C-alpha positions as CSV (number, residue, x, y, z in Angstrom):
1,M,57.5,108.1,79.1
2,R,59.6,106.2,81.1
3,S,62.6,107.3,83.5
4,I,65.6,104.8,82.9
5,D,68.0,104.6,85.8
6,V,71.4,104.1,83.9
7,S,73.1,102.7,86.9
8,E,70.4,99.8,87.2
9,A,70.5,99.3,83.5
10,I,74.3,98.8,83.7
11,D,74.3,96.7,86.4
12,Q,71.6,94.3,85.2
13,G,73.1,94.3,81.7
14,R,75.5,92.3,79.9
15,F,79.1,93.7,79.6
16,S,79.0,94.7,76.0
17,G,82.1,95.3,73.7
18,F,81.6,99.1,74.3
19,Q,82.2,98.6,77.9
20,W,85.4,96.5,77.1
21,A,86.6,99.3,75.1
22,V,86.4,101.5,78.0
23,V,88.4,99.3,80.1
24,I,91.0,98.6,77.3
25,M,91.6,102.4,76.6
26,C,91.7,103.4,80.1
27,G,94.3,100.6,80.7
28,L,96.3,101.8,77.6
29,L,96.5,105.0,79.2
30,L,97.8,103.5,82.5
31,I,100.5,101.8,80.7
32,V,101.8,105.2,79.7
33,D,101.3,106.5,83.2
34,G,103.0,103.5,84.8
35,Y,105.9,103.7,82.4
36,D,106.2,107.6,83.3
37,V,106.1,106.5,87.1
38,F,108.6,103.7,87.2
39,V,110.8,105.2,84.2
40,A,112.6,107.4,86.9
41,G,113.8,104.3,89.1
42,T,115.6,102.7,86.0
43,V,117.5,105.8,85.5
44,L,118.2,106.7,88.9
45,P,121.7,104.8,89.1
46,T,123.1,106.7,86.0
47,L,122.1,110.0,87.3
48,I,123.6,109.5,90.7
49,K,126.9,108.6,88.7
50,E,126.6,111.3,85.9
51,W,125.5,114.3,88.5
52,G,127.3,113.1,91.4
53,L,124.2,112.8,93.7
54,T,124.3,111.5,97.3
55,K,121.5,109.0,98.0
56,P,119.5,111.5,100.1
57,E,119.7,113.8,96.9
58,A,118.6,111.3,94.6
59,G,115.7,110.3,96.6
60,I,114.8,114.1,96.8
61,L,115.0,114.3,93.1
62,Q,112.5,111.4,92.7
63,A,110.1,113.1,95.2
64,W,109.6,116.0,92.7
65,A,107.4,113.9,90.5
66,L,105.4,112.6,93.6
67,F,104.7,116.3,94.8
68,G,103.2,117.0,91.3
69,M,101.0,113.7,91.7
70,M,99.9,114.7,94.9
71,F,98.7,118.2,93.7
72,G,97.4,116.7,90.6
73,A,95.4,113.9,92.4
74,L,93.8,116.8,94.7
75,V,92.9,119.5,91.9
76,L,92.3,117.3,88.8
77,G,90.4,114.5,90.4
78,P,87.8,117.0,92.0
79,L,87.9,119.3,89.0
80,A,86.7,116.3,86.9
81,D,83.6,116.1,88.8
82,K,82.7,119.5,87.6
83,I,84.4,119.5,84.1
84,G,83.6,115.8,83.2
85,R,86.1,112.7,83.2
86,K,87.0,113.0,79.8
87,K,88.3,116.3,80.1
88,G,90.1,115.3,83.4
89,V,91.7,112.3,81.7
90,T,92.8,114.4,78.4
91,I,94.3,117.2,80.6
92,S,96.2,114.6,82.6
93,F,97.3,112.7,79.6
94,L,98.7,115.9,78.0
95,L,100.5,117.0,80.8
96,F,102.7,114.2,81.7
97,T,103.5,113.1,78.3
98,V,104.5,116.4,77.1
99,A,106.7,117.1,80.5
100,T,108.0,113.5,80.3
101,L,109.4,114.0,76.9
102,C,110.7,117.2,77.9
103,T,112.6,115.7,80.7
104,G,114.9,113.8,78.2
105,F,116.6,117.4,77.5
106,A,117.2,118.2,81.2
107,S,120.6,119.0,81.7
108,N,120.9,119.6,85.5
109,P,119.1,118.5,88.5
110,E,116.9,121.5,88.9
111,Q,115.5,121.3,85.2
112,F,114.9,117.6,86.0
113,K,112.9,118.5,89.1
114,A,110.9,120.9,87.6
115,L,109.7,118.6,84.6
116,R,109.2,115.8,86.8
117,F,107.0,117.7,89.1
118,I,104.8,118.9,85.8
119,A,104.8,115.4,84.8
120,G,103.4,114.2,88.3
121,L,100.6,116.7,87.9
122,G,99.3,114.6,85.0
123,C,100.0,111.3,86.5
124,G,98.1,111.9,89.9
125,G,95.2,113.5,87.7
126,L,94.7,110.4,85.6
127,M,94.5,107.7,88.1
128,P,91.2,108.8,89.6
129,N,89.3,109.7,86.7
130,A,90.4,106.5,84.9
131,V,89.3,104.5,87.7
132,A,86.0,106.5,88.1
133,L,85.1,106.1,84.4
134,V,85.6,102.2,84.5
135,N,83.9,101.8,87.7
136,E,80.8,103.6,86.4
137,Y,80.7,101.6,82.9
138,A,81.2,98.2,84.9
139,P,78.3,96.3,86.5
140,K,78.5,96.0,90.2
141,R,78.9,92.3,90.1
142,M,82.4,92.8,88.2
143,R,83.9,96.1,89.3
144,G,86.5,95.0,91.1
145,T,87.7,92.7,88.3
146,M,87.3,95.4,85.6
147,V,89.1,98.0,87.5
148,A,91.9,95.5,88.5
149,L,92.2,94.8,84.6
150,M,92.2,98.2,83.8
151,F,94.8,99.2,86.4
152,S,97.2,96.2,85.5
153,G,98.4,98.7,82.7
154,Y,100.0,100.4,85.3
155,S,102.3,97.4,86.0
156,V,102.7,96.7,82.3
157,G,104.0,100.2,81.8
158,G,106.6,99.4,84.7
159,M,107.7,96.2,82.9
160,V,108.1,97.9,79.7
161,A,110.3,100.6,81.4
162,A,112.4,98.0,83.1
163,M,112.8,96.0,79.6
164,L,113.9,99.2,77.6
165,A,116.2,100.3,80.2
166,I,118.2,97.0,79.9
167,W,118.6,97.6,76.3
168,I,118.6,101.4,76.0
169,I,120.7,103.0,78.9
170,P,123.9,100.8,78.4
171,A,123.8,101.7,74.7
172,M,122.4,105.3,74.6
173,G,122.2,106.8,77.9
174,W,119.0,107.6,80.2
175,Q,117.6,110.5,78.1
176,P,116.1,108.4,75.5
177,M,114.1,106.8,78.3
178,F,112.0,109.9,78.5
179,W,112.1,110.9,74.7
180,A,109.9,107.5,74.3
181,A,107.1,109.7,75.7
182,A,106.6,111.1,72.1
183,V,105.2,107.9,71.0
184,P,102.1,107.9,73.1
185,L,101.4,111.4,72.3
186,L,100.1,110.3,68.8
187,A,97.4,108.4,70.8
188,L,95.8,111.9,71.8
189,P,93.3,112.1,69.1
190,L,92.2,108.6,69.9
191,I,91.5,109.4,73.1
192,L,89.5,112.7,72.2
193,W,87.5,110.6,69.6
194,K,86.7,107.3,71.3
195,L,86.9,107.8,75.0
196,P,83.3,108.2,76.2
197,E,82.1,110.9,79.0
198,S,80.7,109.7,82.2
199,L,77.0,108.9,81.7
200,G,76.1,110.5,85.2
201,F,78.1,113.5,84.3
202,L,76.1,114.1,80.9
203,I,72.8,113.6,82.8
204,R,73.6,116.0,85.6
205,Q,74.5,118.5,82.8
206,G,71.0,118.0,81.1
207,R,73.0,116.8,78.0
208,Q,70.5,114.0,77.1
209,D,71.0,113.4,73.4
210,E,74.9,112.9,74.3
211,A,73.8,110.4,77.0
212,R,71.3,108.7,75.0
213,A,74.0,107.9,72.1
214,I,76.3,106.4,74.6
215,Y,73.4,104.6,76.2
216,A,72.3,103.0,73.0
217,K,75.9,101.3,72.7
218,L,75.3,99.3,76.1
219,D,73.9,96.0,75.9
220,T,71.0,96.5,78.4
221,A,67.4,94.9,78.7
222,S,65.8,98.6,78.7
223,K,65.7,99.7,75.2
224,L,65.1,103.5,74.4
225,D,61.9,105.0,73.2
226,A,61.8,108.5,71.8
227,Q,60.1,110.0,75.1
228,D,62.2,108.0,77.8
229,V,64.5,110.2,79.7
230,L,67.5,108.7,81.4
231,V,68.3,109.3,85.0
232,C,71.2,108.3,87.5
233,S,70.2,107.8,91.1
234,E,74.2,107.5,91.8
235,A,74.4,111.1,90.2
236,K,72.2,112.9,92.8
237,G,73.6,114.0,95.7
238,P,75.6,117.0,97.1
239,A,78.0,118.8,95.4
240,S,81.5,117.4,95.6
241,S,83.4,118.4,98.5
242,V,85.9,116.8,100.7
243,V,83.5,117.4,103.5
244,E,80.7,115.1,101.9
245,L,83.5,112.2,102.2
246,F,83.1,112.1,106.1
247,R,79.3,112.3,106.0
248,H,76.9,109.2,106.3
249,H,79.0,107.6,108.7
250,R,81.9,107.3,106.4
251,A,84.4,109.1,108.6
252,L,86.2,106.0,110.0
253,R,86.3,104.2,106.6
254,T,87.7,107.4,104.9
255,L,90.5,107.8,107.4
256,M,91.4,104.1,107.1
257,L,91.8,104.2,103.6
258,W,93.7,107.3,103.6
259,V,96.1,105.6,106.2
260,S,96.2,102.4,103.9
261,F,97.1,104.8,100.5
262,F,99.8,106.5,102.5
263,C,101.6,103.5,103.5
264,C,101.0,101.3,100.4
265,L,102.1,104.0,98.0
266,L,105.3,104.7,100.3
267,L,106.0,100.9,99.7
268,V,105.4,101.1,96.0
269,F,107.7,104.0,95.4
270,L,110.2,103.2,97.9
271,L,110.8,99.8,96.2
272,S,110.3,101.1,92.5
273,S,112.8,104.1,93.1
274,W,115.4,102.1,95.1
275,L,115.4,98.4,94.3
276,P,117.7,98.4,91.2
277,K,120.4,100.3,92.9
278,V,120.1,98.1,96.3
279,M,120.6,95.0,94.0
280,Q,123.7,96.4,92.5
281,E,124.9,97.3,95.6
282,A,124.4,93.8,96.8
283,G,126.6,92.5,94.0
284,Y,123.9,91.8,91.3
285,A,124.8,93.0,87.7
286,Q,122.8,95.8,86.2
287,K,120.6,93.4,84.1
288,A,119.6,91.4,86.8
289,S,118.8,94.5,89.1
290,M,116.7,95.8,86.3
291,L,114.8,92.4,86.0
292,T,114.0,92.8,89.9
293,L,112.1,95.9,88.8
294,F,110.3,93.9,86.1
295,S,109.4,91.2,88.4
296,L,108.2,93.7,90.9
297,N,105.9,95.0,88.3
298,F,104.8,91.6,86.7
299,G,103.8,90.8,90.5
300,G,101.9,94.0,90.5
301,M,99.9,92.9,87.4
302,A,99.1,89.5,88.6
303,G,98.3,90.6,91.8
304,A,95.9,93.0,90.5
305,I,94.0,90.7,88.5
306,A,93.9,88.2,91.1
307,G,92.9,90.6,93.8
308,G,90.0,91.8,91.8
309,W,88.6,88.4,91.0
310,L,89.1,87.5,94.7
311,G,87.5,90.8,95.5
312,D,84.4,90.2,93.6
313,R,83.8,86.8,95.4
314,F,85.1,87.4,98.9
315,G,85.0,91.4,99.5
316,L,87.7,93.5,98.6
317,P,88.4,94.5,102.3
318,K,89.2,91.1,103.2
319,V,91.5,90.2,100.2
320,V,93.2,93.5,100.8
321,V,94.1,92.6,104.2
322,A,95.5,89.3,103.2
323,F,97.7,91.2,100.7
324,F,99.2,93.5,103.1
325,V,100.3,90.4,105.3
326,A,101.8,89.0,102.5
327,A,103.6,92.1,101.6
328,M,105.0,92.4,105.3
329,V,106.3,89.0,105.0
330,S,108.1,89.2,101.4
331,I,109.6,92.8,102.0
332,A,111.1,91.4,105.5
333,A,112.5,88.6,103.7
334,I,114.3,90.5,100.5
335,G,116.4,91.9,103.3
336,Y,118.5,88.3,103.5
337,I,119.4,88.5,99.8
338,P,118.5,84.9,99.0
339,A,119.4,82.9,95.9
340,V,118.4,84.6,93.0
341,P,115.1,82.3,92.1
342,V,114.0,82.9,95.7
343,L,115.1,86.4,95.5
344,F,112.8,87.2,92.1
345,T,109.9,85.1,93.8
346,L,109.8,87.5,97.1
347,V,110.1,90.7,94.7
348,F,107.0,89.0,92.6
349,I,105.2,88.7,95.9
350,A,106.0,92.2,97.1
351,G,105.0,93.8,94.0
352,A,101.4,91.8,93.9
353,A,100.8,92.9,97.7
354,T,102.0,96.6,97.1
355,I,101.4,97.4,93.4
356,G,98.6,95.0,93.0
357,T,96.9,96.1,96.3
358,Q,97.3,100.0,95.5
359,I,94.7,99.2,92.4
360,L,92.6,97.3,94.8
361,L,92.5,100.2,97.1
362,Y,91.3,102.6,94.3
363,A,88.6,100.1,93.8
364,S,87.7,99.9,97.3
365,V,87.3,103.9,97.2
366,A,85.2,104.0,94.2
367,Q,82.8,101.4,95.6
368,L,82.7,103.5,98.9
369,Y,81.5,106.7,97.5
370,T,78.6,107.5,95.3
371,M,79.0,109.0,91.6
372,S,78.6,112.6,92.7
373,V,81.8,112.5,94.7
374,R,83.5,109.6,93.5
375,S,86.3,111.5,91.7
376,T,86.8,113.6,94.8
377,G,87.1,110.7,96.9
378,L,89.5,108.9,94.7
379,G,91.5,112.2,94.1
380,W,91.7,113.1,98.0
381,A,92.6,109.2,98.8
382,S,95.2,109.5,96.0
383,G,96.5,112.8,97.4
384,V,97.0,111.6,100.6
385,G,98.7,108.4,99.3
386,R,101.0,110.6,97.4
387,V,102.3,112.2,100.5
388,G,103.5,108.6,101.4
389,A,105.0,108.2,97.8
390,I,106.9,111.6,98.8
391,V,108.1,110.1,102.1
392,G,109.1,106.8,100.4
393,P,112.0,107.4,98.1
394,T,113.0,110.1,100.6
395,L,113.1,107.7,103.6
396,G,114.9,104.8,101.4
397,G,117.7,107.4,100.5
398,V,118.2,108.4,104.1
399,L,118.4,104.9,105.5
400,L,120.3,103.5,102.7
401,A,122.8,106.3,103.1
402,K,123.4,105.3,107.0
403,E,124.7,102.1,105.3
404,M,122.6,99.8,107.9
405,P,122.5,96.0,107.2
406,L,120.1,95.3,104.5
407,Q,118.2,93.0,106.8
408,Q,117.7,95.8,109.1
409,S,116.8,98.4,106.4
410,F,114.1,95.7,104.9
411,L,112.7,95.0,108.3
412,I,111.9,98.8,108.4
413,F,110.3,98.9,105.2
414,A,108.1,96.3,106.1
415,I,106.5,98.2,108.8
416,P,104.1,100.4,106.7
417,A,102.6,97.0,105.2
418,A,101.8,96.3,108.8
419,V,100.3,99.5,109.6
420,S,98.2,99.1,106.2
421,A,97.2,95.4,107.4
422,V,95.8,96.9,110.6
423,A,94.1,99.9,109.2
424,M,92.1,97.9,106.5
425,L,91.2,95.3,109.1
426,V,89.6,98.3,110.8
427,F,87.9,99.6,107.5
428,A,86.4,95.8,107.0
429,I,85.0,95.6,110.3
430,S,83.1,99.2,109.8
431,Q,82.0,98.2,106.3
432,Q,80.4,95.2,107.6
433,R,78.7,97.0,110.4
434,A,77.4,99.9,107.9
435,N,76.2,97.2,105.5
436,A,74.6,95.0,108.0
437,P,70.8,95.3,108.0
438,A,69.0,97.4,110.8
439,P,67.5,95.4,113.6
440,L,63.6,95.1,113.7
441,V,62.0,97.1,116.3
442,T,58.8,95.8,117.3
443,A,56.2,97.6,119.6
444,T,54.8,96.2,122.7
445,Q,51.6,97.3,124.3
446,A,51.0,97.6,128.0
447,P,48.1,95.3,129.1
């Protein structure tokens, strides 16, 4: 009888079609998630006119979904460490698709806020669970790339929202943008049928038969005999708790990741919520303003894929620092409202260095923590980030209501990117020290 460590087997094996299917399914889920997140930014100019909202009121309207995301990440992320990733993903998906569908029937801001909060709960819970699942099934040598590929679906969802808005809102109003959520609901049976459970979770639960059935689909060198037992060294460890995130010399790195998450999501939701409205007020037509949102998300997709590839080769922390520097420069330059080709290029870079970097931050968290607390670590980092996401649209509404020059506003918007760059530089130095081999100690004898 042998004990086969599934983590080692996955790291040493080939990346099979089954593992590709996990990445693709999670990527499709995040397309829906990204659509739900960015659809609010596409309808915001219409809601301001229809409901007579001020800019600060519109910013608060956006923030309710982000409150939901914060609580969803903090509750559904750690919950999945106890009930399983598959159940966590299913609950999250059902919450945000049903609530988004119902948002299209809201007749006043109060109903809109309540439904967006519920949708936010599901969005906040889905991300950490999807990242944890893909991270588990990807070999260590290509985890950054696979997580980034999966998470690029988030940006695709934003691009779909922008393109549909160009066509739907002028012709049919804002409501059908939310009714579109009925389509992905049809995929729920496929999720329940095809999405695998975490191998580590099944092994911890003693469900060897289910784990063996999934393991047989992997392309590994270690084939199972009837008497073999699957184990998972990563799955061993203390029960999930936030305190565990600060143990084993991880306190500084945990805090620096939280700072980066806060600032990065502040930027993502600030830009996605207000960029179309700002561009309209700067004199661009509605179609052009929506195309900036498309460009932002297209950049996010490109940044995630390129960043994941670079991260697997040069280390994620170094790449993330460089991306945050690029975000700082590009966001500051947008405020000068350059010629259209330059503007779209700057927005593309800003998307790559904010939305794309958000995805790289998730990959960084997944690699920092062991499997037994991975969803907890992802959930808390995402939850702290959601506080920044709440601040972003609200801050944008307040600053834009003051009618400051756009150059000054975008210079202020660039500050969180600078803070994130410093935080990730500290993280990178701490990570390098933690991974450095311990010095050899030689004993000397007195003569």
